[in-house]
C-alpha positions as CSV (number, residue, x, y, z in Angstrom):
1,M,119.3,116.5,99.0
2,T,122.0,117.8,97.2
3,V,125.6,118.6,98.5
4,D,128.6,120.5,97.2
5,A,132.1,119.7,96.5
6,D,133.5,121.3,100.0
7,S,130.3,119.5,101.7
8,V,131.4,116.4,100.5
9,D,135.5,116.8,101.4
10,A,134.0,117.6,104.8
11,L,131.5,114.2,105.2
12,I,134.8,112.6,103.7
13,H,137.2,113.9,106.1
14,A,134.5,113.0,108.8
15,I,134.1,109.3,108.2
16,T,137.8,109.3,108.6
17,G,137.6,110.8,111.7
18,L,135.5,108.3,113.1
19,S,138.0,106.9,115.7
20,F,138.1,104.1,117.9
21,S,141.5,104.3,119.4
22,E,144.1,106.9,121.0
23,E,146.5,106.1,118.0
24,E,143.7,106.7,115.5
25,I,142.7,110.1,117.2
26,A,146.3,111.3,117.1
27,K,147.0,110.3,113.7
28,N,143.9,111.9,112.0
29,Y,143.4,115.1,114.2
30,D,144.7,117.8,112.2
31,K,142.8,116.5,109.1
32,I,139.6,117.4,110.2
33,P,137.5,120.6,110.7
34,P,137.4,121.6,114.6
35,Y,133.4,121.4,113.9
36,L,133.5,117.9,112.8
37,R,136.0,116.3,115.3
38,I,133.7,113.3,116.6
39,Y,136.7,111.2,117.9
40,E,135.0,110.3,121.0
41,A,131.3,110.4,119.7
42,E,128.4,108.4,120.9
43,I,127.4,105.7,118.6
44,A,124.3,107.7,117.5
45,E,126.7,110.5,116.0
46,K,128.8,108.1,114.4
47,L,125.2,106.9,112.6
48,R,124.7,110.4,111.7
49,V,127.7,110.5,109.6
50,V,127.9,106.8,108.1
51,R,124.0,107.8,106.7
52,T,125.6,110.3,104.6
53,M,127.7,107.8,102.7
54,S,124.7,106.9,100.0
55,I,124.8,111.2,99.5
56,I,128.3,111.2,99.0
57,A,128.0,108.3,96.4
58,E,125.6,109.8,94.3
59,K,127.8,113.2,94.1
60,L,130.9,111.6,93.5
61,G,130.2,109.2,90.6
62,S,131.3,105.8,90.0
63,S,135.2,106.5,89.5
64,K,135.5,108.6,92.7
65,I,133.5,106.2,94.8
66,K,135.8,103.1,93.7
67,D,139.2,105.5,94.2
68,T,137.7,107.9,97.3
69,L,135.0,106.2,99.0
70,V,135.9,103.0,99.2
71,P,138.9,103.1,100.7
72,K,137.9,104.9,103.6
73,V,134.8,102.6,104.4
74,D,137.2,99.9,104.3
75,E,139.4,101.5,107.0
76,L,136.0,102.1,108.8
77,I,134.6,98.6,108.1
78,T,138.1,97.5,110.0
79,A,137.9,99.8,113.3
80,S,133.9,98.8,113.6
81,I,135.2,94.8,113.6
82,N,138.1,95.6,115.8
83,N,135.9,97.2,118.5
84,G,132.8,95.4,118.0
85,E,130.5,98.1,116.7
86,D,128.1,96.0,115.4
87,E,125.4,98.9,115.2
88,L,128.0,100.8,113.2
89,L,128.5,97.6,110.5
90,L,125.0,97.3,110.2
91,E,124.5,100.9,109.0
92,I,127.6,100.5,106.6
93,C,126.1,97.5,105.3
94,Q,122.9,99.1,104.4
95,Q,124.5,102.1,103.2
96,L,126.5,100.1,101.1
97,G,123.5,97.9,99.5
98,N,122.3,101.3,98.0
99,F,125.8,102.0,95.9
100,P,125.5,100.1,92.9
101,Q,122.6,102.1,91.9
102,H,125.6,105.0,91.7
103,M,128.3,103.0,90.1
104,E,129.0,101.3,86.7
105,R,128.1,97.6,86.7
106,N,132.0,96.4,86.2
107,S,133.2,98.8,89.2
108,C,130.6,97.4,92.0
109,V,133.1,94.1,92.2
110,C,134.8,96.4,94.7
111,L,132.1,96.1,97.4
112,V,132.2,92.9,97.7
113,P,135.5,92.2,99.5
114,L,134.3,94.7,102.2
115,L,130.9,93.2,102.5
116,G,132.6,89.7,102.3
117,R,134.7,90.8,105.4
118,V,131.7,91.8,107.5
119,L,130.1,88.5,106.6
120,S,132.9,86.5,107.6
121,Q,133.9,88.0,110.7
122,V,131.2,89.5,112.6
123,E,128.9,87.3,114.9
124,E,125.7,89.1,115.1
125,V,123.3,87.8,113.0
126,V,121.5,90.7,112.0
127,V,124.8,92.4,110.9
128,G,125.5,89.2,108.7
129,E,121.9,89.4,107.2
130,A,122.3,93.2,106.2
131,A,125.8,92.1,104.6
132,A,124.0,89.4,102.5
133,D,121.1,91.8,101.5
134,A,123.9,93.9,100.4
135,L,125.6,91.3,98.9
136,I,122.5,90.5,96.7
137,R,122.2,93.7,95.3
138,V,125.8,93.8,94.3
139,I,126.0,90.4,92.8
140,A,122.8,91.7,90.4
141,D,125.3,94.0,88.9
142,L,128.0,91.9,88.5
143,T,129.7,89.6,85.3
144,A,129.8,86.1,85.1
145,A,133.4,86.2,85.5
146,Q,133.4,88.4,88.5
147,V,131.0,86.0,90.3
148,D,133.5,83.1,89.5
149,S,136.4,84.9,90.4
150,I,135.5,87.0,93.5
151,C,132.2,85.4,95.0
152,L,132.5,81.9,94.6
153,P,135.9,81.8,96.7
154,L,133.8,84.0,99.1
155,I,131.1,81.4,99.6
156,K,133.6,78.4,99.7
157,S,135.5,80.3,102.1
158,V,132.0,80.9,104.3
159,F,131.4,77.4,104.0
160,E,134.5,75.6,104.5
161,D,136.4,77.5,107.0
162,D,135.8,77.6,110.6
163,L,133.3,80.6,110.8
164,F,130.5,81.7,112.9
165,C,127.3,80.0,112.1
166,S,125.8,83.2,111.4
167,S,128.3,83.8,108.3
168,R,126.8,80.4,107.1
169,R,123.3,81.1,107.9
170,A,124.0,84.6,105.6
171,G,125.9,83.1,103.4
172,C,123.1,80.2,102.2
173,R,121.3,83.2,100.6
174,L,123.9,84.1,98.3
175,I,124.1,80.8,96.5
176,V,121.1,81.3,94.2
177,P,121.9,84.6,93.2
178,C,125.1,83.4,92.1
179,Y,123.6,80.2,90.5
180,C,121.9,82.3,88.3
181,K,124.8,84.4,87.3
182,T,127.8,82.0,86.6
183,Q,127.8,79.9,83.4
184,S,129.9,77.1,84.4
185,A,128.1,73.9,84.6
186,D,130.5,72.9,87.5
187,H,130.2,76.0,89.4
188,K,126.4,75.3,89.6
189,S,126.8,71.7,90.4
190,E,129.1,73.1,93.5
191,L,126.9,75.7,94.2
192,K,123.6,73.5,94.2
193,G,125.7,71.0,96.2
194,R,126.4,73.5,99.1
195,L,123.0,74.4,99.5
196,L,121.9,70.4,99.9
197,N,124.5,69.6,102.0
198,A,123.8,72.5,104.3
199,A,120.2,71.6,104.4
200,S,120.8,67.9,104.9
201,Q,123.9,67.6,107.1
202,E,122.8,66.2,110.9
203,D,126.0,67.8,112.6
204,E,125.5,71.2,111.1
205,I,123.9,73.9,113.3
206,L,120.1,74.0,113.0
207,L,119.8,77.6,111.9
208,V,122.4,77.1,109.2
209,R,119.9,74.0,108.2
210,E,117.0,76.1,108.2
211,A,118.1,79.0,105.9
212,A,119.3,76.6,103.7
213,V,115.8,74.8,103.5
214,C,114.4,78.1,102.9
215,Q,116.2,78.5,99.9
216,L,115.9,75.3,98.2
217,G,112.7,76.2,96.7
218,Q,114.3,79.2,95.1
219,L,117.1,77.1,93.7
220,A,114.3,74.6,92.3
221,Q,113.1,77.6,90.4
222,Q,116.2,78.5,88.7
223,A,117.9,74.7,88.5
224,A,115.3,73.0,85.9
225,K,118.0,69.6,85.8
226,D,118.5,69.3,89.2
227,R,114.8,69.4,90.4
228,P,114.5,65.6,91.0
229,E,116.9,65.5,93.2
230,I,115.8,68.8,95.1
231,L,112.1,67.4,95.4
232,T,114.0,64.3,97.2
233,S,115.7,66.4,99.4
234,L,112.6,68.6,100.3
235,V,110.7,64.9,101.0
236,A,113.3,63.8,103.4
237,L,113.4,67.0,105.3
238,S,109.8,66.9,105.8
239,N,110.2,63.9,107.9
240,D,113.2,65.5,109.8
241,N,113.7,64.9,113.5
242,H,113.9,68.9,113.7
243,R,110.5,70.5,113.5
244,D,112.1,73.8,112.6
245,L,113.3,71.8,109.5
246,R,109.8,70.1,108.7
247,A,108.0,73.8,109.0
248,A,110.8,75.8,106.5
249,S,110.5,72.8,104.0
250,V,106.7,73.3,103.6
251,R,107.4,76.8,101.7
252,S,110.0,75.3,99.5
253,L,107.8,72.5,98.6
254,M,105.2,75.3,97.6
255,Q,107.6,76.8,95.3
256,M,108.6,74.1,93.3
257,I,105.4,72.2,93.3
258,Q,104.2,74.0,90.1
259,Y,107.5,72.1,88.3
260,C,106.0,68.9,89.4
261,N,104.7,66.5,86.9
262,E,101.3,64.5,87.4
263,K,103.0,61.2,88.5
264,D,105.2,63.1,91.4
265,L,102.3,65.0,92.4
266,E,100.2,62.1,93.2
267,A,103.2,59.3,94.2
268,I,105.6,61.6,95.9
269,V,104.3,64.9,97.1
270,M,100.6,63.7,98.2
271,P,102.0,61.4,100.8
272,V,104.3,64.8,102.2
273,L,100.8,66.9,102.4
274,E,99.2,64.5,104.4
275,R,102.1,63.9,106.9
276,Y,102.1,68.0,107.0
277,S,98.6,67.7,108.0
278,E,99.4,65.6,110.9
279,D,102.8,67.0,111.4
280,A,103.1,66.7,115.7
281,H,104.0,70.6,115.7
282,R,101.8,73.2,115.3
283,N,104.1,75.7,113.3
284,T,104.7,72.9,110.3
285,R,100.5,72.6,110.2
286,Q,100.2,76.0,110.1
287,N,102.9,76.6,107.3
288,F,100.9,74.1,105.6
289,A,97.4,75.5,106.1
290,S,98.4,79.2,104.7
291,Q,99.7,77.3,101.6
292,L,96.6,75.3,100.8
293,A,94.7,77.3,98.5
294,E,98.0,77.6,96.2
295,L,98.0,73.7,96.8
296,Q,94.6,73.3,95.5
297,V,95.4,75.3,92.0
298,A,98.1,72.8,91.3
299,Y,96.2,69.7,92.1
300,N,93.3,71.1,90.1
301,K,96.0,69.7,87.2
302,I,95.2,65.9,88.1
303,G,91.5,66.4,89.1
304,K,92.3,65.7,92.8
305,S,90.7,67.6,95.8
306,L,92.4,68.4,99.0
307,C,89.0,69.4,101.0
308,P,89.5,66.7,103.4
309,I,93.0,68.1,104.3
310,F,91.3,71.6,104.5
311,I,88.7,70.3,107.0
312,R,91.0,68.3,109.0
313,L,93.4,71.4,109.6
314,W,90.2,74.1,110.2
315,E,89.1,71.5,112.9
316,D,92.8,71.3,114.3
317,N,93.5,71.5,118.2
318,E,95.4,74.8,117.8
319,P,93.9,78.0,116.9
320,E,96.6,79.2,115.1
321,V,96.5,76.4,112.3
322,R,92.3,76.6,112.3
323,R,93.2,80.7,111.9
324,A,95.5,80.0,108.9
325,T,92.8,77.4,107.5
326,A,90.3,79.6,108.0
327,S,92.4,82.7,106.3
328,N,92.7,80.8,103.1
329,L,88.7,79.9,103.3
330,A,87.7,82.1,100.2
331,A,90.8,81.3,98.1
332,F,90.6,77.6,98.5
333,A,86.9,78.1,97.7
334,E,87.5,79.7,94.5
335,A,90.0,77.0,94.0
336,S,88.0,73.8,94.7
337,P,84.4,75.1,93.6
338,K,82.8,71.7,93.2
339,E,83.3,71.4,97.1
340,L,81.8,75.1,98.2
341,N,78.7,73.9,98.5
342,G,78.6,70.5,99.5
343,Q,81.2,70.4,101.8
344,L,82.6,73.9,102.6
345,V,79.2,75.8,103.5
346,P,78.1,72.9,106.2
347,K,81.0,73.3,108.0
348,L,81.3,77.1,107.6
349,K,78.2,77.1,109.2
350,E,79.4,75.2,111.9
351,H,82.3,76.8,112.9
352,L,80.5,80.2,112.7
353,V,78.9,79.1,115.6
354,N,81.0,76.6,117.8
355,E,84.4,78.5,116.8
356,H,85.4,79.4,120.6
357,D,88.6,81.6,119.6
358,E,87.6,85.1,119.0
359,R,90.8,85.7,116.4
360,V,89.6,82.6,114.4
361,R,85.9,83.6,114.2
362,R,86.9,87.0,113.2
363,E,89.0,85.2,110.4
364,I,86.1,83.0,109.4
365,I,83.7,85.8,109.2
366,A,85.7,87.9,107.1
367,E,86.2,84.9,104.7
368,T,82.5,84.1,104.6
369,V,81.4,87.8,103.8
370,K,83.9,87.1,100.5
371,L,82.3,83.7,99.6
372,L,78.6,85.2,99.9
373,P,78.2,86.3,96.4
374,K,79.3,82.8,95.0
375,L,77.1,80.7,97.1
376,R,73.7,79.5,95.4
377,K,70.4,81.6,96.8
378,E,69.3,79.2,99.3
379,D,72.9,78.7,100.9
380,A,73.9,82.1,101.3
381,S,70.5,82.7,103.2
382,E,71.2,80.3,105.7
383,V,74.9,81.5,106.1
384,V,73.4,85.3,106.8
385,K,71.0,83.8,109.1
386,T,73.9,82.1,111.2
387,M,75.6,85.3,110.9
388,V,73.0,87.4,111.9
389,S,72.4,84.8,115.0
390,L,75.7,85.9,116.6
391,I,74.7,89.4,116.9
392,T,71.9,87.9,119.4
393,D,72.4,87.8,122.8
394,S,73.7,84.1,121.9
395,G,76.8,85.4,120.7
396,S,79.9,87.0,122.4
397,A,80.7,90.5,122.5
398,A,83.9,89.9,120.0
399,A,81.8,88.0,118.0
400,K,79.1,90.6,117.5
401,Q,81.9,93.0,116.7
402,A,83.3,91.0,114.1
403,V,79.9,90.5,112.4
404,F,79.5,94.4,112.5
405,D,82.9,95.2,110.7
406,H,81.5,93.4,108.0
407,L,77.9,93.9,108.2
408,K,77.3,96.5,105.1
409,D,78.9,93.7,103.0
410,V,76.4,91.4,104.2
411,L,73.3,93.5,103.7
412,S,74.6,94.8,100.2
413,I,73.7,91.3,99.1
414,T,70.5,90.4,101.6
415,S,66.8,91.1,100.2
416,P,64.5,93.7,102.1
417,S,62.4,91.0,103.2
418,D,65.5,89.0,104.9
419,M,66.2,92.4,106.5
420,K,62.9,92.7,107.6
421,A,62.6,89.2,108.9
422,T,65.8,88.4,110.7
423,I,68.7,91.5,110.7
424,I,66.4,94.5,112.3
425,P,64.9,92.6,115.3
426,S,68.3,90.8,116.0
427,L,69.8,94.5,116.1
428,L,67.0,95.8,118.1
429,K,67.5,93.3,120.5
430,L,70.6,94.7,121.3
431,Y,69.3,98.0,122.0
432,N,70.7,98.5,125.9
433,D,73.7,95.8,125.3
434,Q,76.0,96.0,128.1
435,N,78.9,96.1,126.1
436,W,79.2,99.4,124.5
437,R,81.2,98.4,121.7
438,V,78.3,96.3,120.8
439,R,75.6,99.1,120.9
440,L,78.0,101.2,119.0
441,G,77.9,98.9,116.4
442,V,74.2,99.1,116.4
443,V,74.0,102.7,116.1
444,K,76.1,102.9,113.2
445,N,74.7,99.9,111.2
446,L,71.0,100.7,111.6
447,P,70.6,103.6,109.0
448,E,71.8,100.8,106.3
449,L,68.8,99.2,107.1
450,L,66.5,101.9,106.0
451,S,65.7,101.0,102.8
452,A,64.2,97.5,104.6
453,M,61.3,100.1,106.5
454,D,58.4,102.1,106.5
455,D,58.0,105.4,107.8
456,S,55.9,103.8,110.4
457,Q,58.5,101.2,111.7
458,V,61.1,103.9,111.3
459,T,58.9,106.3,113.5
460,S,58.1,103.8,116.4
461,T,61.5,101.9,116.5
462,I,64.4,103.6,115.2
463,L,64.2,107.3,115.7
464,P,63.3,106.8,119.8
465,A,66.4,104.5,120.1
466,Y,68.4,107.0,118.4
467,V,67.1,110.1,120.9
468,S,67.9,107.7,124.1
469,W,71.2,106.5,122.6
470,L,71.9,110.5,122.7
471,R,72.3,110.0,126.2
472,D,74.5,107.1,126.5
473,Q,77.0,107.1,128.8
474,A,79.6,106.6,126.0
475,H,81.2,109.5,123.9
476,D,81.2,107.8,120.7
477,I,77.8,106.5,121.3
478,R,76.5,109.5,121.5
479,Q,78.2,111.1,118.7
480,A,77.4,108.3,116.2
481,A,73.8,108.5,117.1
482,A,73.6,112.3,115.9
483,I,75.4,111.6,113.0
484,G,73.0,108.5,112.0
485,L,69.8,110.9,112.5
486,G,71.6,112.8,110.0
487,R,71.5,110.0,108.1
488,I,68.0,109.1,108.6
489,V,66.3,112.3,107.8
490,R,68.5,112.5,105.0
491,D,67.0,109.7,103.4
492,R,63.7,110.3,104.8
493,K,63.1,114.0,105.0
494,T,59.5,113.6,105.9
495,L,60.4,112.6,109.3
496,A,63.0,115.7,109.8
497,E,60.3,118.4,110.9
498,G,58.8,115.8,113.5
499,L,62.2,114.9,115.1
500,A,63.2,118.7,115.3
501,K,59.9,119.0,117.2
502,N,60.6,115.9,119.6
503,S,60.6,116.8,123.5
504,A,63.0,114.2,124.6
505,L,65.7,116.0,121.8
506,A,64.8,119.1,123.1
507,S,65.5,118.4,126.6
508,L,69.3,117.6,125.8
509,A,69.5,121.6,124.9
510,T,68.6,122.3,128.4
511,D,70.2,119.5,130.4
512,G,72.5,120.0,133.4
513,N,75.4,117.7,131.8
514,Y,77.3,119.8,129.3
515,Q,78.2,116.6,127.5
516,F,74.3,116.2,126.3
517,R,74.0,120.1,125.6
518,K,77.0,119.6,123.2
519,V,75.6,116.2,121.7
520,W,72.1,118.3,121.0
521,V,74.3,121.2,119.3
522,L,75.9,118.1,117.0
523,T,72.3,116.6,116.5
524,A,70.9,120.0,115.4
525,Q,73.8,121.0,113.3
526,E,73.1,117.4,111.2
527,L,69.2,117.9,111.2
528,I,69.5,121.4,109.6
529,E,72.3,120.1,107.3
530,N,70.5,117.3,105.8
531,G,67.1,117.8,106.6
532,P,64.5,120.5,104.5
533,A,64.6,124.4,105.4
534,S,61.4,124.1,107.9
535,C,64.2,122.3,110.3
536,I,65.7,125.9,110.6
537,P,63.2,128.0,112.5
538,L,62.4,125.2,114.6
539,L,66.4,124.4,115.6
540,L,68.1,127.3,115.3
541,P,67.1,129.8,117.6
542,Q,67.5,127.3,120.3
543,L,70.7,126.7,118.9
544,M,71.8,130.4,119.4
545,K,70.9,130.4,122.7
546,L,73.9,128.3,123.8
547,S,76.2,131.5,122.8
548,A,75.6,132.1,126.5
549,D,76.3,128.8,127.8
550,K,78.8,128.7,130.8
551,V,81.0,126.0,129.4
552,P,83.2,126.8,126.8
553,N,83.3,123.4,125.4
554,V,79.8,124.0,124.4
555,R,80.2,127.3,123.2
556,M,83.2,126.2,120.9
557,A,80.6,123.2,119.7
558,L,78.2,126.1,118.4
559,V,80.6,128.1,116.3
560,K,82.4,125.2,115.1
561,A,78.7,124.0,114.0
562,L,77.9,127.4,112.5
563,I,81.0,126.9,110.3
564,R,79.0,123.8,109.0
565,L,76.2,125.2,108.7
566,A,76.9,128.5,106.6
567,K,75.8,127.4,103.4
568,N,72.4,126.3,104.8
569,L,71.7,129.7,106.5
570,D,70.8,132.6,104.2
571,A,71.4,136.3,104.9
572,S,68.1,136.8,106.4
573,V,68.2,134.4,108.9
574,V,72.0,135.2,109.5
575,K,70.8,138.5,110.4
576,K,68.1,137.5,112.7
577,D,69.3,135.0,114.9
578,V,73.1,134.5,114.4
579,S,75.0,138.1,114.1
580,G,74.1,139.0,117.5
581,P,75.0,136.1,119.7
582,L,78.1,135.6,117.2
583,A,79.3,139.0,117.9
584,E,79.5,138.4,121.4
585,L,81.2,134.9,120.9
586,I,84.2,136.8,119.1
587,K,85.0,138.3,122.6
588,D,84.5,135.4,123.9
589,S,86.8,134.5,127.2
590,D,88.0,131.4,126.1
591,A,90.6,132.2,123.0
592,D,89.7,128.8,121.2
593,V,85.8,129.9,121.1
594,R,87.2,133.4,119.8
595,F,89.0,131.7,116.9
596,Y,86.3,129.5,115.7
597,A,83.8,132.5,115.9
598,D,86.0,134.4,113.8
599,E,86.1,131.6,111.3
600,A,82.2,131.0,111.4
601,L,81.6,135.3,111.0
602,A,84.2,134.7,107.4
603,C,82.3,131.4,106.3
604,L,78.6,133.5,106.8
605,K,80.0,136.5,105.1
606,K,80.8,134.8,102.0
């Protein structure tokens, strides 16, 4: 968005005019154009003005931002804090975070006091976090001297003054960016000490300690000399009485584990991992389970497998822990290939069958599909059979649906003989499953199996099934069946003419239920579009008879089909069978039918 100079002045005046007291209204009233007098505006109107600050900053340039806009924003922050306008302060912080890209690096420092006041004086957590987000962007553009003189005193004030716990919580996030910027060893030591103290101090508020723990891993990545001390602190926190601190320590430990030597991995970190896997609280085990693949990569350098821990968590009592473990199955197997066929495959088949939580089983199925290409042929065949068993009557509807979601991937690596022996019979058993979603999965996936079937099998089993599905109660199944027949005749054109003459299919065109007449129109369209030209004289006359159908939805389905079929019909066929009925449809009483009839006529003339 671009604005001219007059608009910028008007917007600045509008910011000045955002009032929160009668005194401010009286003082600023004469300065603001009448159309921008929003002193008593609701918060939404105030927000609308504040959201223009980035536009103003882009237009003004670096020097004018500092001299013109920042003082106005300073006044606005003061008024917002005094009147408890947290939503407005949140938007102001978000806008100030965009200012550095419009300012010179040396001038960004003027934003620190503004954001620092919000961080220090506002209790609302989300506002403090927004202020910290903006400060992190600002700190990235500051010099080391500016960080030492402006940011470090702010951090000291946040942690040493009697401020809100939300201020200290957000302040924890400023320590690592400042640590990276400052060149002073004393300042680095001070910042490290503050973060370690905030994480380990038992009388500190839990939310502050948790935020500090989450930053320790990032600090370890930057503070090479202090990693042993940080590791010691994380080991202690992994055994803390507070479950949230133990859960938070998992990610930080993962962030620094790549810097641990072989001795530390074996003697210090391994006992912590065992403790995580047996932690009393679900969140700790869940966080740990989600990192196991990454951990195995680190432990490969000392030749140690974490597969026993992986299996233990995979058999956890809590579904969320099992789900987090299962979601790492493919990545863990890639990191630990020696364990894949020996320990993981037997457990995989066991969990596919016995897992009772459907969300976990869905995750296992998705990961299994990723693993299949990496398995030995005999193991892959057994796993496929296990997955296929889930779509028979022994599996739940959710399990069947999960397999259908990935069946195309399974079929891509399944031999035709295995398809014919296991998958096709299993799918056909679900012909009339009570759950319509299961039937839909069958309808959509059967065409993928055509390569494993001969024409006689397709004619005797598949085509009758699809014709019956055209009368299913569920609309999605009827539509999928019509499209499925199109896919079948596209691959087996020799079957198209016989299907077009099928009496059960033809009966749909004159059925008393208009929904069945509609699906016949779609089926005829698919057969003409995908089949040989010999289908046209068999289907088109009956198709055009529906131009006089009493239901507008059927007539509209017909003209939409003609739009699609325009490329398949030559001029003589159009003149003989289509032109007359279409001329009547152009004058139809229904506006939608007339619209699509006009479009069909235009397509047929091309």
